[in-house]
BALOBA-1460 file (C-alpha; in Angstrom, 3 decimals):
// residues 286
<rec num="1" residu="x" x="-13.928" y="133.270" z="67.542"/>
<rec num="2" residu="x" x="-14.657" y="134.339" z="71.132"/>
<rec num="3" residu="x" x="-17.119" y="132.511" z="73.326"/>
<rec num="4" residu="x" x="-20.710" y="133.563" z="72.673"/>
<rec num="5" residu="x" x="-21.714" y="132.178" z="76.072"/>
<rec num="6" residu="x" x="-20.098" y="131.211" z="79.346"/>
<rec num="7" residu="x" x="-21.196" y="128.645" z="81.893"/>
<rec num="8" residu="x" x="-23.891" y="129.916" z="84.278"/>
<rec num="9" residu="x" x="-25.092" y="132.446" z="81.679"/>
<rec num="10" residu="x" x="-28.814" y="132.948" z="81.240"/>
<rec num="11" residu="x" x="-30.325" y="132.417" z="77.804"/>
<rec num="12" residu="x" x="-33.873" y="133.180" z="76.697"/>
<rec num="13" residu="x" x="-36.271" y="130.986" z="74.733"/>
<rec num="14" residu="x" x="-38.977" y="132.786" z="72.743"/>
<rec num="15" residu="x" x="-41.608" y="132.064" z="70.088"/>
<rec num="16" residu="x" x="-41.916" y="135.063" z="67.770"/>
<rec num="17" residu="x" x="-43.713" y="132.987" z="65.134"/>
<rec num="18" residu="x" x="-46.283" y="130.234" z="65.795"/>
<rec num="19" residu="x" x="-46.528" y="129.298" z="69.467"/>
<rec num="20" residu="x" x="-45.238" y="125.902" z="70.504"/>
<rec num="21" residu="x" x="-47.867" y="123.218" z="71.028"/>
<rec num="22" residu="x" x="-48.647" y="122.518" z="74.671"/>
<rec num="23" residu="x" x="-48.823" y="118.793" z="73.927"/>
<rec num="24" residu="x" x="-45.155" y="118.980" z="72.887"/>
<rec num="25" residu="x" x="-44.053" y="120.596" z="76.113"/>
<rec num="26" residu="x" x="-41.864" y="117.583" z="76.905"/>
<rec num="27" residu="x" x="-39.689" y="118.481" z="73.906"/>
<rec num="28" residu="x" x="-38.881" y="121.848" z="75.459"/>
<rec num="29" residu="x" x="-38.304" y="120.289" z="78.867"/>
<rec num="30" residu="x" x="-35.840" y="117.936" z="77.204"/>
<rec num="31" residu="x" x="-34.142" y="120.868" z="75.502"/>
<rec num="32" residu="x" x="-33.869" y="122.697" z="78.820"/>
<rec num="33" residu="x" x="-32.371" y="119.574" z="80.386"/>
<rec num="34" residu="x" x="-29.669" y="119.444" z="77.706"/>
<rec num="35" residu="x" x="-28.899" y="123.145" z="78.087"/>
<rec num="36" residu="x" x="-28.821" y="122.813" z="81.871"/>
<rec num="37" residu="x" x="-26.289" y="120.000" z="81.524"/>
<rec num="38" residu="x" x="-24.040" y="122.596" z="79.853"/>
<rec num="39" residu="x" x="-24.451" y="124.817" z="82.942"/>
<rec num="40" residu="x" x="-26.674" y="127.275" z="81.068"/>
<rec num="41" residu="x" x="-29.695" y="128.795" z="82.808"/>
<rec num="42" residu="x" x="-32.845" y="128.957" z="80.695"/>
<rec num="43" residu="x" x="-35.519" y="131.661" z="80.856"/>
<rec num="44" residu="x" x="-38.801" y="130.937" z="79.032"/>
<rec num="45" residu="x" x="-40.968" y="133.714" z="77.612"/>
<rec num="46" residu="x" x="-44.613" y="133.900" z="78.668"/>
<rec num="47" residu="x" x="-45.748" y="133.452" z="75.058"/>
<rec num="48" residu="x" x="-43.534" y="130.479" z="74.241"/>
<rec num="49" residu="x" x="-46.490" y="128.077" z="74.093"/>
<rec num="50" residu="x" x="-49.933" y="128.343" z="72.545"/>
<rec num="51" residu="x" x="-52.778" y="129.107" z="74.925"/>
<rec num="52" residu="x" x="-55.290" y="126.609" z="76.317"/>
<rec num="53" residu="x" x="-57.392" y="126.986" z="73.162"/>
<rec num="54" residu="x" x="-54.384" y="126.003" z="71.031"/>
<rec num="55" residu="x" x="-53.982" y="129.527" z="69.667"/>
<rec num="56" residu="x" x="-50.712" y="131.396" z="69.282"/>
<rec num="57" residu="x" x="-50.514" y="134.327" z="71.681"/>
<rec num="58" residu="x" x="-51.297" y="137.777" z="70.266"/>
<rec num="59" residu="x" x="-48.467" y="139.500" z="68.352"/>
<rec num="60" residu="x" x="-48.224" y="142.388" z="70.804"/>
<rec num="61" residu="x" x="-47.482" y="139.944" z="73.639"/>
<rec num="62" residu="x" x="-44.906" y="138.041" z="71.597"/>
<rec num="63" residu="x" x="-43.183" y="141.326" z="70.734"/>
<rec num="64" residu="x" x="-43.237" y="142.492" z="74.373"/>
<rec num="65" residu="x" x="-41.729" y="139.198" z="75.511"/>
<rec num="66" residu="x" x="-38.935" y="139.550" z="72.955"/>
<rec num="67" residu="x" x="-38.162" y="143.100" z="74.113"/>
<rec num="68" residu="x" x="-38.132" y="141.940" z="77.749"/>
<rec num="69" residu="x" x="-35.426" y="139.451" z="76.825"/>
<rec num="70" residu="x" x="-33.356" y="142.243" z="75.294"/>
<rec num="71" residu="x" x="-33.866" y="144.546" z="78.293"/>
<rec num="72" residu="x" x="-32.876" y="141.868" z="80.810"/>
<rec num="73" residu="x" x="-29.125" y="142.457" z="81.294"/>
<rec num="74" residu="x" x="-28.696" y="138.978" z="82.735"/>
<rec num="75" residu="x" x="-29.861" y="137.266" z="79.530"/>
<rec num="76" residu="x" x="-26.867" y="136.897" z="77.220"/>
<rec num="77" residu="x" x="-28.509" y="135.373" z="74.116"/>
<rec num="78" residu="x" x="-32.006" y="134.789" z="72.752"/>
<rec num="79" residu="x" x="-33.046" y="131.632" z="70.914"/>
<rec num="80" residu="x" x="-36.327" y="131.408" z="69.044"/>
<rec num="81" residu="x" x="-37.712" y="127.865" z="69.006"/>
<rec num="82" residu="x" x="-40.631" y="128.607" z="66.685"/>
<rec num="83" residu="x" x="-41.402" y="128.549" z="63.002"/>
<rec num="84" residu="x" x="-44.459" y="128.658" z="60.794"/>
<rec num="85" residu="x" x="-46.138" y="131.787" z="59.486"/>
<rec num="86" residu="x" x="-46.701" y="134.469" z="62.105"/>
<rec num="87" residu="x" x="-43.353" y="136.155" z="62.804"/>
<rec num="88" residu="x" x="-44.058" y="139.186" z="60.618"/>
<rec num="89" residu="x" x="-47.109" y="139.977" z="62.813"/>
<rec num="90" residu="x" x="-44.838" y="141.281" z="65.561"/>
<rec num="91" residu="x" x="-42.625" y="143.608" z="63.487"/>
<rec num="92" residu="x" x="-44.785" y="146.686" z="63.977"/>
<rec num="93" residu="x" x="-44.786" y="146.139" z="67.757"/>
<rec num="94" residu="x" x="-41.009" y="145.890" z="68.134"/>
<rec num="95" residu="x" x="-39.040" y="148.837" z="69.509"/>
<rec num="96" residu="x" x="-35.862" y="148.481" z="67.467"/>
<rec num="97" residu="x" x="-34.208" y="151.309" z="69.421"/>
<rec num="98" residu="x" x="-34.330" y="149.165" z="72.545"/>
<rec num="99" residu="x" x="-32.774" y="146.281" z="70.631"/>
<rec num="100" residu="x" x="-30.000" y="148.518" z="69.308"/>
<rec num="101" residu="x" x="-29.182" y="149.718" z="72.829"/>
<rec num="102" residu="x" x="-29.300" y="146.181" z="74.269"/>
<rec num="103" residu="x" x="-27.762" y="144.238" z="71.410"/>
<rec num="104" residu="x" x="-27.231" y="140.540" z="72.097"/>
<rec num="105" residu="x" x="-27.139" y="137.424" z="69.899"/>
<rec num="106" residu="x" x="-30.494" y="136.365" z="68.454"/>
<rec num="107" residu="x" x="-30.979" y="132.945" z="66.844"/>
<rec num="108" residu="x" x="-33.814" y="131.602" z="64.715"/>
<rec num="109" residu="x" x="-34.561" y="130.100" z="61.319"/>
<rec num="110" residu="x" x="-37.343" y="129.541" z="58.799"/>
<rec num="111" residu="x" x="-40.108" y="132.070" z="59.498"/>
<rec num="112" residu="x" x="-37.683" y="133.945" z="61.760"/>
<rec num="113" residu="x" x="-36.018" y="135.053" z="58.538"/>
<rec num="114" residu="x" x="-38.266" y="138.120" z="58.847"/>
<rec num="115" residu="x" x="-36.766" y="138.958" z="62.250"/>
<rec num="116" residu="x" x="-33.150" y="138.260" z="61.270"/>
<rec num="117" residu="x" x="-33.311" y="140.558" z="58.268"/>
<rec num="118" residu="x" x="-35.270" y="143.228" z="60.130"/>
<rec num="119" residu="x" x="-32.590" y="143.324" z="62.830"/>
<rec num="120" residu="x" x="-29.994" y="144.010" z="60.172"/>
<rec num="121" residu="x" x="-32.108" y="146.574" z="58.318"/>
<rec num="122" residu="x" x="-33.417" y="148.497" z="61.350"/>
<rec num="123" residu="x" x="-30.531" y="148.078" z="63.810"/>
<rec num="124" residu="x" x="-27.543" y="147.258" z="61.592"/>
<rec num="125" residu="x" x="-26.691" y="144.322" z="63.841"/>
<rec num="126" residu="x" x="-25.967" y="140.686" z="62.962"/>
<rec num="127" residu="x" x="-28.118" y="137.730" z="64.003"/>
<rec num="128" residu="x" x="-27.955" y="134.015" z="63.415"/>
<rec num="129" residu="x" x="-29.822" y="131.610" z="61.166"/>
<rec num="130" residu="x" x="-29.904" y="128.584" z="63.497"/>
<rec num="131" residu="x" x="-32.544" y="126.505" z="65.301"/>
<rec num="132" residu="x" x="-31.651" y="125.469" z="68.852"/>
<rec num="133" residu="x" x="-34.246" y="122.672" z="68.743"/>
<rec num="134" residu="x" x="-31.734" y="120.806" z="66.595"/>
<rec num="135" residu="x" x="-30.229" y="119.758" z="69.923"/>
<rec num="136" residu="x" x="-33.228" y="117.465" z="70.450"/>
<rec num="137" residu="x" x="-33.873" y="116.639" z="66.774"/>
<rec num="138" residu="x" x="-30.437" y="115.247" z="65.953"/>
<rec num="139" residu="x" x="-30.088" y="111.747" z="67.435"/>
<rec num="140" residu="x" x="-26.330" y="111.514" z="66.788"/>
<rec num="141" residu="x" x="-25.328" y="114.067" z="69.479"/>
<rec num="142" residu="x" x="-23.339" y="115.916" z="66.798"/>
<rec num="143" residu="x" x="-25.436" y="119.045" z="67.307"/>
<rec num="144" residu="x" x="-24.795" y="119.007" z="71.059"/>
<rec num="145" residu="x" x="-21.054" y="118.700" z="70.499"/>
<rec num="146" residu="x" x="-21.045" y="121.435" z="67.869"/>
<rec num="147" residu="x" x="-23.144" y="123.681" z="70.110"/>
<rec num="148" residu="x" x="-20.788" y="123.254" z="73.074"/>
<rec num="149" residu="x" x="-17.690" y="123.783" z="70.974"/>
<rec num="150" residu="x" x="-19.097" y="126.864" z="69.266"/>
<rec num="151" residu="x" x="-20.930" y="128.671" z="72.049"/>
<rec num="152" residu="x" x="-18.877" y="127.723" z="75.084"/>
<rec num="153" residu="x" x="-15.426" y="126.996" z="73.641"/>
<rec num="154" residu="x" x="-15.154" y="129.702" z="70.995"/>
<rec num="155" residu="x" x="-14.685" y="127.349" z="68.069"/>
<rec num="156" residu="x" x="-16.395" y="127.605" z="64.671"/>
<rec num="157" residu="x" x="-17.932" y="124.131" z="64.384"/>
<rec num="158" residu="x" x="-21.490" y="125.350" z="63.753"/>
<rec num="159" residu="x" x="-20.382" y="127.992" z="61.272"/>
<rec num="160" residu="x" x="-18.029" y="125.815" z="59.212"/>
<rec num="161" residu="x" x="-20.270" y="124.329" z="56.534"/>
<rec num="162" residu="x" x="-19.180" y="122.378" z="53.491"/>
<rec num="163" residu="x" x="-20.081" y="123.767" z="50.083"/>
<rec num="164" residu="x" x="-19.345" y="123.388" z="46.394"/>
<rec num="165" residu="x" x="-19.075" y="126.009" z="43.664"/>
<rec num="166" residu="x" x="-21.885" y="126.147" z="41.132"/>
<rec num="167" residu="x" x="-20.696" y="129.312" z="39.425"/>
<rec num="168" residu="x" x="-17.546" y="131.371" z="39.871"/>
<rec num="169" residu="x" x="-14.758" y="130.838" z="42.382"/>
<rec num="170" residu="x" x="-14.909" y="133.835" z="44.713"/>
<rec num="171" residu="x" x="-17.419" y="136.065" z="46.459"/>
<rec num="172" residu="x" x="-17.540" y="138.291" z="49.500"/>
<rec num="173" residu="x" x="-20.030" y="140.598" z="51.137"/>
<rec num="174" residu="x" x="-22.595" y="140.952" z="53.907"/>
<rec num="175" residu="x" x="-25.057" y="138.049" z="54.061"/>
<rec num="176" residu="x" x="-28.810" y="138.653" z="53.996"/>
<rec num="177" residu="x" x="-31.723" y="136.281" z="53.401"/>
<rec num="178" residu="x" x="-32.762" y="132.912" z="54.765"/>
<rec num="179" residu="x" x="-35.963" y="131.066" z="53.964"/>
<rec num="180" residu="x" x="-36.989" y="132.206" z="50.483"/>
<rec num="181" residu="x" x="-40.753" y="132.221" z="51.155"/>
<rec num="182" residu="x" x="-40.407" y="134.131" z="54.410"/>
<rec num="183" residu="x" x="-37.882" y="136.632" z="53.080"/>
<rec num="184" residu="x" x="-40.387" y="137.643" z="50.429"/>
<rec num="185" residu="x" x="-42.892" y="138.613" z="53.147"/>
<rec num="186" residu="x" x="-40.685" y="141.674" z="53.638"/>
<rec num="187" residu="x" x="-40.983" y="142.795" z="50.009"/>
<rec num="188" residu="x" x="-42.190" y="146.380" z="49.805"/>
<rec num="189" residu="x" x="-41.821" y="146.970" z="53.556"/>
<rec num="190" residu="x" x="-39.390" y="149.025" z="55.599"/>
<rec num="191" residu="x" x="-37.936" y="145.790" z="56.956"/>
<rec num="192" residu="x" x="-36.473" y="144.403" z="53.715"/>
<rec num="193" residu="x" x="-32.709" y="144.930" z="53.575"/>
<rec num="194" residu="x" x="-31.039" y="146.448" z="50.527"/>
<rec num="195" residu="x" x="-29.740" y="143.791" z="48.117"/>
<rec num="196" residu="x" x="-26.939" y="146.030" z="46.811"/>
<rec num="197" residu="x" x="-23.539" y="144.258" z="46.991"/>
<rec num="198" residu="x" x="-24.890" y="141.613" z="49.378"/>
<rec num="199" residu="x" x="-24.527" y="137.846" z="49.406"/>
<rec num="200" residu="x" x="-28.026" y="136.378" z="49.283"/>
<rec num="201" residu="x" x="-28.609" y="133.175" z="51.249"/>
<rec num="202" residu="x" x="-31.675" y="131.131" z="50.283"/>
<rec num="203" residu="x" x="-33.187" y="127.876" z="51.532"/>
<rec num="204" residu="x" x="-36.658" y="126.350" z="51.739"/>
<rec num="205" residu="x" x="-38.551" y="123.649" z="53.588"/>
<rec num="206" residu="x" x="-41.648" y="123.522" z="51.407"/>
<rec num="207" residu="x" x="-42.033" y="124.277" z="47.722"/>
<rec num="208" residu="x" x="-42.227" y="122.212" z="44.550"/>
<rec num="209" residu="x" x="-40.749" y="123.387" z="41.268"/>
<rec num="210" residu="x" x="-43.682" y="125.731" z="40.617"/>
<rec num="211" residu="x" x="-43.525" y="127.445" z="44.002"/>
<rec num="212" residu="x" x="-39.759" y="127.813" z="43.981"/>
<rec num="213" residu="x" x="-39.879" y="129.148" z="40.424"/>
<rec num="214" residu="x" x="-42.376" y="131.831" z="41.401"/>
<rec num="215" residu="x" x="-40.284" y="132.852" z="44.404"/>
<rec num="216" residu="x" x="-37.265" y="133.213" z="42.127"/>
<rec num="217" residu="x" x="-39.346" y="135.255" z="39.695"/>
<rec num="218" residu="x" x="-40.381" y="137.626" z="42.483"/>
<rec num="219" residu="x" x="-36.786" y="138.117" z="43.600"/>
<rec num="220" residu="x" x="-35.867" y="138.835" z="39.995"/>
<rec num="221" residu="x" x="-38.680" y="141.390" z="39.768"/>
<rec num="222" residu="x" x="-37.280" y="143.039" z="42.910"/>
<rec num="223" residu="x" x="-33.966" y="143.396" z="40.994"/>
<rec num="224" residu="x" x="-32.280" y="141.282" z="43.662"/>
<rec num="225" residu="x" x="-30.173" y="139.359" z="41.165"/>
<rec num="226" residu="x" x="-29.035" y="142.579" z="39.488"/>
<rec num="227" residu="x" x="-27.664" y="143.885" z="42.783"/>
<rec num="228" residu="x" x="-26.177" y="140.998" z="44.740"/>
<rec num="229" residu="x" x="-22.521" y="139.955" z="44.689"/>
<rec num="230" residu="x" x="-23.153" y="136.285" z="45.292"/>
<rec num="231" residu="x" x="-25.675" y="133.578" z="46.123"/>
<rec num="232" residu="x" x="-25.636" y="130.815" z="48.760"/>
<rec num="233" residu="x" x="-28.099" y="127.984" z="48.179"/>
<rec num="234" residu="x" x="-28.881" y="125.824" z="51.178"/>
<rec num="235" residu="x" x="-31.253" y="122.876" z="51.354"/>
<rec num="236" residu="x" x="-34.539" y="123.067" z="49.461"/>
<rec num="237" residu="x" x="-36.082" y="120.174" z="51.344"/>
<rec num="238" residu="x" x="-39.308" y="119.376" z="49.505"/>
<rec num="239" residu="x" x="-37.875" y="120.264" z="46.114"/>
<rec num="240" residu="x" x="-34.796" y="118.060" z="46.540"/>
<rec num="241" residu="x" x="-36.748" y="115.225" z="48.160"/>
<rec num="242" residu="x" x="-38.944" y="114.963" z="45.083"/>
<rec num="243" residu="x" x="-35.922" y="114.458" z="42.830"/>
<rec num="244" residu="x" x="-36.864" y="116.923" z="40.128"/>
<rec num="245" residu="x" x="-35.009" y="116.468" z="36.864"/>
<rec num="246" residu="x" x="-33.606" y="119.963" z="37.309"/>
<rec num="247" residu="x" x="-31.330" y="120.468" z="40.316"/>
<rec num="248" residu="x" x="-32.222" y="123.479" z="42.428"/>
<rec num="249" residu="x" x="-28.915" y="125.130" z="41.583"/>
<rec num="250" residu="x" x="-29.582" y="124.690" z="37.861"/>
<rec num="251" residu="x" x="-33.164" y="125.949" z="38.204"/>
<rec num="252" residu="x" x="-31.914" y="129.187" z="39.731"/>
<rec num="253" residu="x" x="-28.796" y="129.454" z="37.594"/>
<rec num="254" residu="x" x="-30.918" y="129.292" z="34.447"/>
<rec num="255" residu="x" x="-33.069" y="132.201" z="35.596"/>
<rec num="256" residu="x" x="-30.411" y="134.722" z="36.638"/>
<rec num="257" residu="x" x="-27.276" y="136.380" z="35.308"/>
<rec num="258" residu="x" x="-24.392" y="134.055" z="34.498"/>
<rec num="259" residu="x" x="-22.038" y="136.475" z="36.269"/>
<rec num="260" residu="x" x="-23.325" y="135.795" z="39.781"/>
<rec num="261" residu="x" x="-21.070" y="133.526" z="41.896"/>
<rec num="262" residu="x" x="-23.089" y="130.683" z="43.435"/>
<rec num="263" residu="x" x="-22.280" y="128.076" z="46.067"/>
<rec num="264" residu="x" x="-24.438" y="125.128" z="47.151"/>
<rec num="265" residu="x" x="-24.463" y="123.519" z="50.577"/>
<rec num="266" residu="x" x="-26.557" y="120.787" z="52.183"/>
<rec num="267" residu="x" x="-25.565" y="121.948" z="55.676"/>
<rec num="268" residu="x" x="-27.806" y="125.016" z="55.902"/>
<rec num="269" residu="x" x="-31.558" y="124.547" z="55.996"/>
<rec num="270" residu="x" x="-34.223" y="122.663" z="57.934"/>
<rec num="271" residu="x" x="-32.592" y="119.295" z="58.553"/>
<rec num="272" residu="x" x="-31.728" y="118.252" z="62.130"/>
<rec num="273" residu="x" x="-28.007" y="118.446" z="61.368"/>
<rec num="274" residu="x" x="-28.096" y="121.923" z="59.825"/>
<rec num="275" residu="x" x="-25.417" y="124.399" z="60.830"/>
<rec num="276" residu="x" x="-25.547" y="128.185" z="61.225"/>
<rec num="277" residu="x" x="-24.850" y="131.282" z="59.159"/>
<rec num="278" residu="x" x="-24.765" y="134.893" z="60.291"/>
<rec num="279" residu="x" x="-27.169" y="137.365" z="58.702"/>
<rec num="280" residu="x" x="-25.829" y="140.907" z="58.579"/>
<rec num="281" residu="x" x="-22.157" y="139.975" z="58.737"/>
<rec num="282" residu="x" x="-19.385" y="140.114" z="56.124"/>
<rec num="283" residu="x" x="-18.271" y="136.722" z="54.808"/>
<rec num="284" residu="x" x="-15.771" y="135.691" z="52.151"/>
<rec num="285" residu="x" x="-15.562" y="132.552" z="50.018"/>
<rec num="286" residu="x" x="-12.692" y="131.674" z="47.693"/>
């Protein structure tokens, strides 16, 4: 794996979803300090934070700031620090032709699932399910080490996640998906990728057994499980924290075809020690 970044490179921080709270500005300053210690130069978008009235900046401004990051030849990668509910607001304001012509790595998770999958559908380019704020959320320094090794040394630390087989023993294909709730925002839109012969990655922060069950039902009604070649289940934080009698892998396995290969991992999701997976890239498990 070649280096994604080199020392002295510029990287951009954006908020395509909910703006970051101004009263948490010290968190971002701390993040910048860590990145600067790696000899990376950080550029902050104008809409990174909420405004003085504690409102997220308008979607057209968030979209323009994202495109500026792509157009700036000196910025080598873009990291979205946000999450929440508002990322799909900006889709209609994005010029995907500009992104295609200025392709560079984009990272985000949770609500940024809508952006990751749109980049694959509209531009046919890969992007990365990963939250850079893990560098300040993980108090063991493991994330910092993994980040350095992966982005600056060309190793695969952040992309090597442990998993176990739930069903089958082999699967391969292009990965789509991410947060199950946010992926379903794309249903019926031009931004939803085709499920045919894909590996579907799913995780969730919120959602009890009823919510997760209804999300699964919607995916089934979209014929997703009739088309995919495999399923990756990450963390389902609220569901697994509540210790339901039915494991998440069994809940899903009982609702879909028995022929679908399934793996389960606790290293992809919303926890501070979560790793990364590429959306829009071929991957093989066996």
